MARBA-3410 file (N, C-alpha, C, O; in Angstrom, 1 decimal):
199
117.8,103.6,104.5,116.6,104.0,105.0,116.5,103.5,106.5,116.7,102.3,106.8 ~ 116.2,104.4,107.4,116.2,104.0,108.8,114.8,103.4,109.2,113.9,103.5,108.4 ~ 114.8,102.8,110.4,113.6,102.2,110.8,112.4,103.1,110.9,111.2,102.7,110.6 ~ 112.6,104.4,111.3,111.5,105.3,111.4,110.8,105.6,110.1,109.7,105.9,110.0 ~ 111.6,105.4,109.0,111.0,105.7,107.6,110.1,104.5,107.2,109.2,104.8,106.3
110.3,103.3,107.7,109.5,102.2,107.2,108.1,102.4,107.7,107.8,102.7,108.9 ~ 107.2,102.1,106.8,105.7,102.2,107.1,105.3,103.6,107.4,104.4,103.8,108.1 ~ 106.0,104.6,106.9,105.7,106.0,107.0,104.5,106.3,106.0,104.7,106.2,104.8 ~ 103.4,106.7,106.6,102.2,107.0,105.7,101.9,108.4,105.7,100.7,108.8,105.5 ~ 102.9,109.3,106.0,102.6,110.7,106.1,102.3,111.4,104.8,101.6,112.4,104.8
102.7,110.8,103.7,102.4,111.4,102.4,102.3,110.2,101.4,102.7,109.1,101.7 ~ 101.7,110.5,100.2,101.5,109.5,99.2,102.9,109.0,98.8,103.0,107.8,98.6 ~ 103.9,109.9,98.6,105.2,109.4,98.2,105.9,108.5,99.2,106.5,107.5,98.9 ~ 105.8,108.9,100.5,106.4,108.1,101.5,105.7,106.8,101.6,106.3,105.8,101.9 ~ 104.4,106.8,101.4,103.6,105.5,101.5,104.2,104.6,100.4,104.4,103.4,100.7
104.4,105.1,99.2,104.8,104.2,98.1,106.3,103.8,98.3,106.7,102.7,98.0 ~ 107.1,104.7,98.9,108.5,104.4,99.1,108.7,103.4,100.2,109.7,102.7,100.3 ~ 107.8,103.4,101.2,108.1,102.6,102.4,107.2,101.3,102.5,107.4,100.5,103.4 ~ 106.3,101.1,101.5,105.6,99.8,101.6,106.5,98.6,101.5,107.4,98.5,100.7 ~ 106.2,97.7,102.4,107.1,96.5,102.6,106.2,95.3,102.8,105.3,95.4,103.6
106.5,94.3,102.2,105.7,93.0,102.4,106.1,92.5,103.8,107.2,92.6,104.2 ~ 105.1,91.9,104.4,105.3,91.2,105.7,105.1,89.7,105.5,104.4,89.3,104.7 ~ 105.8,89.0,106.4,105.7,87.5,106.4,104.4,87.2,107.1,104.2,87.5,108.2 ~ 103.5,86.5,106.4,102.2,86.2,107.0,102.3,85.4,108.3,101.5,85.6,109.2 ~ 103.3,84.5,108.4,103.5,83.7,109.6,103.9,84.6,110.8,103.8,84.2,111.9
104.3,85.8,110.5,104.7,86.7,111.6,103.7,87.8,112.0,103.9,88.6,112.9 ~ 102.6,87.8,111.2,101.5,88.8,111.5,100.8,88.5,112.8,100.6,87.3,113.1 ~ 100.4,89.6,113.4,99.6,89.5,114.6,98.4,90.4,114.5,98.2,91.1,113.5 ~ 97.5,90.4,115.5,96.4,91.4,115.5,96.9,92.7,116.0,97.9,92.9,116.6 ~ 96.1,93.7,115.7,94.8,93.6,115.0,94.9,93.5,113.5,95.9,93.9,112.9
93.8,93.0,112.9,93.7,93.0,111.5,92.6,94.0,111.1,92.1,94.7,112.0 ~ 92.4,94.2,109.8,91.4,95.2,109.4,90.0,94.8,109.8,89.6,93.6,109.9 ~ 89.2,95.8,110.2,87.8,95.6,110.5,87.1,95.3,109.2,87.6,95.4,108.1 ~ 85.8,94.9,109.3,85.0,94.6,108.1,84.9,95.8,107.2,85.0,95.7,106.0 ~ 84.7,97.0,107.8,84.6,98.2,107.0,86.0,98.5,106.4,86.0,99.0,105.2
87.0,98.4,107.1,88.4,98.7,106.6,88.7,97.7,105.4,89.2,98.1,104.4 ~ 88.3,96.4,105.6,88.6,95.5,104.5,87.8,95.8,103.3,88.3,95.7,102.1 ~ 86.5,96.3,103.5,85.7,96.7,102.3,86.4,97.9,101.6,86.4,97.9,100.4 ~ 86.9,98.8,102.3,87.6,100.0,101.7,88.9,99.5,101.0,89.2,100.0,99.9 ~ 89.6,98.6,101.6,90.8,98.1,101.0,90.5,97.4,99.7,91.2,97.6,98.7
89.4,96.6,99.6,89.1,96.0,98.4,88.6,96.9,97.3,88.8,96.8,96.1 ~ 87.9,98.0,97.8,87.4,99.0,96.8,88.6,99.7,96.2,88.6,100.0,95.0 ~ 89.6,100.0,97.0,90.8,100.6,96.5,91.6,99.7,95.5,92.1,100.1,94.5 ~ 91.6,98.4,95.9,92.3,97.4,95.0,91.7,97.4,93.6,92.4,97.0,92.7 ~ 90.4,97.7,93.5,89.8,97.6,92.2,90.1,98.8,91.3,89.8,98.8,90.1
90.8,99.8,91.8,91.1,101.0,91.1,92.4,100.9,90.3,93.4,101.4,90.7 ~ 92.4,100.0,89.3,93.6,99.7,88.6,93.3,99.9,87.1,92.2,99.9,86.6 ~ 94.4,99.9,86.3,94.2,99.9,84.8,93.4,98.7,84.4,93.7,97.6,84.8 ~ 92.4,98.9,83.6,91.5,97.8,83.2,91.1,98.1,81.8,90.0,98.6,81.6 ~ 91.9,97.7,80.8,91.6,98.0,79.4,90.3,97.3,79.0,90.1,96.1,79.1
89.3,98.1,78.6,88.0,97.5,78.2,87.0,97.5,79.3,85.8,97.0,79.1 ~ 87.4,97.9,80.5,86.5,97.9,81.7,85.9,96.5,81.9,84.7,96.4,82.1 ~ 86.7,95.5,81.9,86.3,94.1,82.0,86.3,93.6,83.5,85.6,92.6,83.8 ~ 87.0,94.3,84.4,87.2,93.8,85.7,87.5,92.3,85.7,86.8,91.5,86.3 ~ 88.7,92.0,85.1,89.1,90.6,85.0,89.7,90.0,86.2,90.8,89.3,86.1
89.2,90.3,87.3,89.7,89.8,88.6,88.6,89.7,89.6,87.5,90.4,89.5 ~ 88.7,88.8,90.6,87.7,88.7,91.7,88.5,88.5,93.0,89.7,88.1,93.0 ~ 87.8,88.8,94.1,88.4,88.6,95.4,87.5,87.7,96.2,86.3,87.9,96.3 ~ 88.1,86.7,96.9,87.4,85.8,97.8,88.0,86.0,99.2,89.1,85.7,99.4 ~ 87.1,86.5,100.1,87.6,86.7,101.5,87.3,85.4,102.3,86.2,84.9,102.3
88.4,84.9,102.9,88.3,83.8,103.7,88.2,84.3,105.2,89.2,84.8,105.7 ~ 87.1,84.0,105.8,86.9,84.5,107.2,87.8,83.7,108.2,88.2,82.6,107.9 ~ 88.0,84.4,109.4,88.8,83.7,110.4,88.1,82.4,110.8,88.7,81.4,111.3 ~ 86.8,82.4,110.8,86.0,81.2,111.2,85.9,80.2,110.1,85.3,79.1,110.3 ~ 86.6,80.4,109.0,86.7,79.5,107.9,88.0,78.8,107.7,88.3,78.1,106.8
88.9,79.1,108.6,90.3,78.6,108.5,90.3,77.1,108.6,91.2,76.4,108.0 ~ 89.4,76.5,109.4,89.4,75.0,109.5,89.1,74.4,108.2,89.7,73.4,107.8 ~ 88.1,75.0,107.5,87.7,74.5,106.2,88.9,74.6,105.2,89.1,73.8,104.3 ~ 89.6,75.8,105.2,90.7,75.9,104.3,91.8,74.9,104.7,92.4,74.4,103.7 ~ 92.1,74.7,105.9,93.1,73.7,106.3,92.7,72.3,105.8,93.5,71.6,105.3
91.4,72.0,105.9,90.9,70.7,105.4,91.2,70.6,103.9,91.6,69.5,103.4 ~ 90.8,71.7,103.1,91.0,71.7,101.7,92.5,71.5,101.3,92.9,70.7,100.4 ~ 93.4,72.2,102.0,94.8,72.1,101.8,95.4,70.7,102.1,96.2,70.2,101.4 ~ 94.9,70.1,103.2,95.3,68.7,103.5,94.9,67.7,102.4,95.7,66.9,102.0 ~ 93.7,67.8,102.0,93.2,66.9,100.9,94.0,67.1,99.6,94.4,66.1,99.0
94.3,68.3,99.3,95.0,68.6,98.0,96.4,68.1,98.2,97.0,67.5,97.2 ~ 97.0,68.3,99.3,98.4,67.9,99.5,98.5,66.3,99.4,99.4,65.8,98.8 ~ 97.6,65.6,100.1,97.6,64.2,100.0,97.4,63.6,98.6,98.0,62.7,98.3 ~ 96.5,64.3,97.9,96.2,63.7,96.5,97.2,64.1,95.5,97.6,63.3,94.7 ~ 97.7,65.4,95.6,98.6,65.9,94.5,100.0,65.7,94.8,100.9,65.7,93.9
100.4,65.5,96.1,101.8,65.4,96.5,101.9,64.2,97.5,102.2,64.5,98.7 ~ 101.6,63.0,97.1,101.6,61.9,98.1,102.9,61.7,98.8,103.0,61.0,99.8 ~ 104.0,62.2,98.2,105.3,62.0,98.8,105.6,63.0,99.9,106.6,63.0,100.6 ~ 104.7,64.0,100.1,104.9,65.0,101.1,105.0,64.4,102.5,104.2,63.5,102.9 ~ 105.9,64.9,103.3,106.2,64.5,104.6,105.5,65.3,105.7,104.8,66.3,105.3
105.7,65.0,106.9,105.1,65.8,108.0,105.4,67.3,108.0,104.5,68.1,108.3 ~ 106.6,67.7,107.6,106.9,69.1,107.6,106.1,69.8,106.5,105.7,71.0,106.7 ~ 105.8,69.2,105.4,104.9,69.8,104.4,103.5,70.0,104.9,102.9,71.0,104.6 ~ 103.0,69.0,105.6,101.7,69.1,106.2,101.6,70.2,107.2,100.6,70.8,107.4 ~ 102.7,70.3,108.0,102.7,71.4,109.0,102.7,72.7,108.4,102.0,73.6,108.8
103.4,72.9,107.3,103.5,74.2,106.5,102.1,74.5,105.9,101.7,75.6,105.9 ~ 101.4,73.4,105.4,100.1,73.6,104.9,99.1,74.1,105.9,98.3,75.0,105.7 ~ 99.2,73.5,107.1,98.4,73.9,108.2,98.7,75.4,108.6,97.7,76.2,108.9 ~ 99.9,75.7,108.6,100.3,77.1,108.9,99.8,78.1,107.9,99.3,79.2,108.2 ~ 99.9,77.7,106.6,99.4,78.5,105.5,97.9,78.8,105.7,97.5,79.9,105.4
97.1,77.9,106.2,95.7,78.1,106.4,95.4,79.0,107.6,94.3,79.6,107.6 ~ 96.3,79.1,108.5,96.0,79.8,109.8,96.6,81.2,109.9,96.1,82.0,110.7 ~ 97.6,81.5,109.1,98.3,82.7,109.3,97.6,84.0,108.8,96.6,83.9,108.0 ~ 98.0,85.1,109.3,97.4,86.4,108.9,96.1,86.6,109.7,95.4,85.7,110.1 ~ 95.7,87.9,109.8,94.5,88.2,110.5,93.3,88.3,109.5,92.2,88.0,109.8
93.6,88.6,108.2,92.6,88.6,107.2,93.3,87.9,106.0,94.5,88.0,105.8 ~ 92.5,87.3,105.2,93.0,86.6,104.0,92.1,86.8,102.8,90.9,86.6,102.9 ~ 92.7,87.3,101.7,91.9,87.6,100.5,92.6,86.8,99.4,93.8,86.9,99.1 ~ 91.8,85.9,98.8,92.3,85.2,97.6,92.0,86.0,96.4,90.8,86.2,96.1 ~ 93.1,86.4,95.6,92.9,87.1,94.4,92.8,86.2,93.2,93.7,85.3,93.0
91.8,86.3,92.4,91.6,85.4,91.3,91.8,86.2,90.0,91.2,87.3,89.9 ~ 92.5,85.7,89.1,92.5,86.2,87.7,91.3,85.6,87.0,91.2,84.4,86.9 ~ 90.5,86.5,86.4,89.3,86.1,85.8,89.1,86.6,84.4,88.2,87.4,84.2 ~ 90.0,86.3,83.5,90.0,86.9,82.2,88.8,86.4,81.3,88.3,85.3,81.5 ~ 88.3,87.3,80.5,87.3,86.9,79.5,88.0,86.4,78.2,88.7,87.2,77.6
87.7,85.2,77.9,88.4,84.5,76.8,87.7,85.0,75.5,86.6,85.4,75.4 ~ 88.5,85.0,74.4,88.0,85.3,73.1,87.5,86.7,73.0,86.5,87.0,72.3 ~ 88.1,87.6,73.8,87.7,89.0,73.8,88.8,89.8,73.0,89.9,89.3,72.8 ~ 88.4,91.0,72.5,89.4,91.8,71.8,90.5,92.2,72.7,91.6,92.5,72.2 ~ 90.3,92.3,74.0,91.4,92.6,74.9,92.1,91.3,75.2,91.6,90.4,75.7
93.4,91.3,74.9,94.2,90.0,75.0,94.2,89.6,76.5,94.2,90.4,77.4 ~ 94.2,88.3,76.7,94.2,87.7,78.0,95.4,88.2,78.8,95.3,88.4,80.0 ~ 96.5,88.3,78.2,97.7,88.8,78.8,97.4,90.2,79.5,97.9,90.4,80.7 ~ 96.8,91.1,78.8,96.5,92.4,79.4,95.5,92.2,80.6,95.6,93.0,81.6 ~ 94.6,91.3,80.5,93.7,91.1,81.6,94.4,90.5,82.8,94.1,90.8,83.9
95.3,89.6,82.6,96.1,89.0,83.6,97.0,90.1,84.3,97.2,90.1,85.5 ~ 97.5,91.0,83.5,98.3,92.1,84.1,97.4,93.0,85.0,97.9,93.4,86.1 ~ 96.2,93.2,84.6,95.2,93.9,85.5,95.0,93.2,86.8,94.9,93.9,87.8 ~ 94.9,91.9,86.8,94.7,91.1,88.0,95.9,91.3,88.9,95.8,91.4,90.1 ~ 97.1,91.3,88.3,98.3,91.5,89.1,98.3,92.9,89.7,98.7,93.1,90.9
97.9,93.9,88.9,97.8,95.3,89.5,96.8,95.3,90.6,97.0,96.1,91.6 ~ 95.7,94.6,90.5,94.7,94.6,91.6,95.3,94.0,92.9,95.0,94.5,94.0 ~ 96.1,93.0,92.8,96.8,92.4,93.9,97.7,93.4,94.5,97.8,93.5,95.8 ~ 98.5,94.1,93.7,99.4,95.1,94.2,98.7,96.3,94.9,99.2,96.7,95.9 ~ 97.6,96.7,94.3,96.8,97.8,94.9,96.3,97.3,96.2,96.1,98.1,97.1
95.9,96.1,96.3,95.5,95.5,97.6,96.5,95.7,98.7,96.2,96.1,99.8 ~ 97.8,95.4,98.3,98.9,95.6,99.3,99.1,97.1,99.7,99.3,97.4,100.8 ~ 99.0,97.9,98.7,99.1,99.4,98.9,98.0,99.9,99.8,98.2,100.6,100.8 ~ 96.8,99.4,99.6,95.6,99.8,100.4,95.8,99.3,101.8,95.4,100.1,102.7 ~ 96.2,98.1,102.0,96.4,97.6,103.3,97.5,98.4,104.1,97.3,98.8,105.3
98.5,98.8,103.4,99.6,99.6,104.0,99.0,101.0,104.4,99.3,101.5,105.4 ~ 98.2,101.6,103.5,97.7,102.9,103.7,96.7,102.9,104.9,96.5,103.9,105.6 ~ 96.2,101.7,105.2,95.3,101.6,106.4,96.1,101.3,107.7,95.5,101.1,108.8 ~ 97.4,101.2,107.6,98.2,100.9,108.8,98.5,99.5,109.0,99.0,99.1,110.1 ~ 98.2,98.6,108.0,98.5,97.2,108.2,99.6,96.8,107.2,100.1,97.6,106.5
100.0,95.5,107.4,101.0,95.0,106.5,100.4,93.8,105.7,99.5,93.1,106.2 ~ 100.8,93.7,104.5,100.3,92.6,103.6,101.3,91.7,103.1,102.5,92.2,102.9 ~ 101.0,90.5,102.8,101.9,89.6,102.1,101.2,88.8,101.1,100.2,88.2,101.3 ~ 101.8,88.8,99.8,101.2,88.1,98.7,101.9,86.8,98.5,103.1,86.8,98.2 ~ 101.2,85.7,98.6,101.9,84.4,98.6,101.2,83.6,97.5,100.0,83.7,97.2
102.0,82.7,96.9,101.5,81.7,95.9,101.8,80.3,96.5,101.0,79.7,97.2 ~ 103.0,79.8,96.1,103.3,78.4,96.6,102.5,77.4,95.8,101.7,77.7,94.9 ~ 102.7,76.1,96.1,102.0,75.1,95.4,100.5,75.2,95.5,99.7,74.8,94.6 ~ 100.0,75.9,96.6,98.6,76.0,96.8,97.9,76.8,95.6,96.8,76.5,95.2 ~ 98.6,77.8,95.1,98.0,78.6,94.1,97.9,77.9,92.7,97.2,78.2,91.8
98.7,76.8,92.6,98.7,76.0,91.4,98.0,74.7,91.5,98.0,73.9,90.5 ~ 97.5,74.4,92.6,96.8,73.1,92.9,95.5,73.1,92.2,94.7,74.0,92.4 ~ 95.2,72.1,91.4,93.9,72.0,90.7,92.7,72.0,91.8,91.7,72.6,91.6 ~ 93.0,71.2,92.9,91.9,71.1,93.9,91.7,72.4,94.6,90.5,72.7,94.9 ~ 92.8,73.1,95.0,92.6,74.3,95.7,92.0,75.4,94.8,91.1,76.1,95.2
92.4,75.4,93.5,91.8,76.3,92.6,90.3,76.0,92.4,89.5,77.0,92.4 ~ 89.9,74.8,92.4,88.5,74.4,92.3,87.7,74.9,93.5,86.5,75.1,93.4 ~ 88.4,75.0,94.6,87.7,75.4,95.8,87.4,76.9,95.9,86.6,77.4,96.7 ~ 88.1,77.7,94.9,87.9,79.1,94.9,87.5,79.7,93.6,86.7,80.7,93.5 ~ 87.9,79.1,92.5,87.8,79.7,91.2,86.7,79.0,90.4,86.3,77.9,90.5
86.1,79.9,89.5,85.1,79.4,88.6,85.9,78.9,87.3,87.1,79.2,87.2 ~ 85.2,78.2,86.4,85.9,77.8,85.2,86.5,79.0,84.5,85.9,80.0,84.3 ~ 87.7,78.8,84.0,88.4,79.9,83.3,89.2,80.8,84.2,89.9,81.7,83.8 ~ 89.0,80.7,85.6,89.7,81.5,86.5,90.9,80.7,87.1,91.0,79.5,87.0 ~ 91.8,81.5,87.7,92.9,80.8,88.4,93.4,81.7,89.6,93.2,83.0,89.5
93.9,81.1,90.6,94.4,81.9,91.7,95.7,82.7,91.4,96.6,82.1,90.9 ~ 95.6,84.0,91.6,96.8,84.9,91.3,97.6,85.0,92.6,98.8,85.2,92.5 ~ 97.0,84.7,93.8,97.7,84.8,95.0,96.8,84.8,96.2,95.6,85.2,96.1 ~ 97.4,84.5,97.3,96.8,84.6,98.6,97.4,85.8,99.3,98.6,85.9,99.5 ~ 96.5,86.8,99.6,97.0,88.1,100.2,96.6,88.1,101.7,95.4,88.2,102.0
97.6,88.0,102.5,97.4,88.0,104.0,97.5,89.4,104.5,98.4,90.2,104.0 ~ 96.7,89.8,105.4,96.8,91.2,106.0,96.7,91.1,107.5,96.0,90.3,108.1 ~ 97.6,91.9,108.2,97.6,91.9,109.6,98.5,93.0,110.1,98.8,93.9,109.3 ~ 98.9,93.0,111.3,99.8,93.9,111.9,101.2,93.2,112.0,101.2,92.0,112.3 ~ 102.3,93.9,111.8,103.6,93.2,111.8,103.9,92.8,113.2,103.8,93.5,114.2
104.4,91.5,113.3,104.8,91.0,114.6,106.2,91.5,115.1,106.5,91.3,116.2 ~ 106.9,92.1,114.2,108.2,92.7,114.5,108.4,93.8,113.5,107.7,94.0,112.5 ~ 109.4,94.6,113.8,109.8,95.8,112.9,110.1,95.3,111.5,110.9,94.3,111.3 ~ 109.5,95.9,110.5,109.8,95.5,109.1,111.1,96.0,108.7,111.5,97.1,109.1 ~ 111.8,95.1,108.0,113.2,95.5,107.5,113.2,95.8,106.0,112.5,95.1,105.3
113.9,96.8,105.6,114.1,97.0,104.2,115.0,95.9,103.6,115.9,95.5,104.3 ~ 114.7,95.5,102.4,115.5,94.5,101.7,116.2,95.2,100.6,115.8,96.3,100.1 ~ 117.2,94.5,100.1,118.0,95.1,98.9,117.0,95.3,97.7,116.2,94.4,97.4 ~ 117.2,96.4,97.1,116.4,96.7,95.9,117.3,96.7,94.7,118.5,97.0,94.8 ~ 116.8,96.5,93.5,117.7,96.5,92.3,118.2,97.9,92.1,117.6,98.9,92.4
119.4,98.0,91.5,120.0,99.2,91.1,119.4,99.7,89.8,119.4,98.9,88.8 ~ 118.8,100.9,89.8,118.1,101.3,88.6,119.1,101.3,87.4,118.6,101.1,86.2 ~ 120.4,101.4,87.6,121.3,101.4,86.5,121.3,100.0,85.8,121.7,99.9,84.6 ~ 120.9,99.0,86.5,120.9,97.7,86.0,119.6,97.3,85.2,119.6,96.4,84.4 ~ 118.6,98.0,85.5,117.3,97.6,84.9,116.6,98.7,84.1,115.5,98.5,83.6
117.2,99.9,84.1,116.5,101.0,83.4,117.5,101.5,82.3,118.7,101.7,82.6 ~ 117.0,101.7,81.1,117.9,102.3,80.1,117.0,103.1,79.2,115.8,103.0,79.1 ~ 117.7,104.0,78.5,117.0,104.8,77.5,116.9,104.0,76.2,117.8,103.2,75.9 ~ 115.9,104.3,75.5,115.6,103.5,74.2,116.7,103.8,73.2,117.0,105.0,73.0 ~ 117.2,102.8,72.5,118.1,103.0,71.4,117.3,102.5,70.2,117.3,101.3,69.9
116.7,103.4,69.4,115.9,103.0,68.3,116.7,102.1,67.3,117.9,102.4,67.0 ~ 116.0,101.1,66.7,116.7,100.3,65.7,117.0,101.1,64.5,116.3,102.0,64.1 ~ 118.1,100.8,63.8,118.5,101.5,62.6,117.6,101.1,61.5,117.1,100.0,61.5 ~ 117.4,102.0,60.5,116.6,101.7,59.4,117.2,100.6,58.5,116.6,100.2,57.5
END
């Protein structure tokens, strides 16, 4: 695939074929406007959702809130990883500052429901993926990140309600350099026709 094909949004198929994650630390402006981000989030919600439960939520972290996010990450790193050195603290600071827009995707399953939690968690993952597709369709690049931050009890408490958990931090912006295609799995290695079990 040549460079001209990457980020081609001329058709639905080319959009799906060329979507590529971007590194949040390499993102630059412009990022989505308030109206564009609203549209991106509305598109993100259009996912399979068995039982119409909407078992996911989105928390938008404003550019003017990055200091507070940095403070939360510093406290969590100090308390949960006391062995962390300067480089870890620098990366945490970068994590808080990167990207032009930041949406924290939360998995918010309804417990003890007839729809299994696993299916609800899959729906949350689909919402995060749709968020990336929607960002791409608007001409931006997205990056879905987890890291220790997504599994930190303190960071989760800063975003999630009881019973929820962070599915990922989705950064959105403009690519700071040409996106490169990465190796993809060979379909022959991961796709097969069903071989029914014998009676």
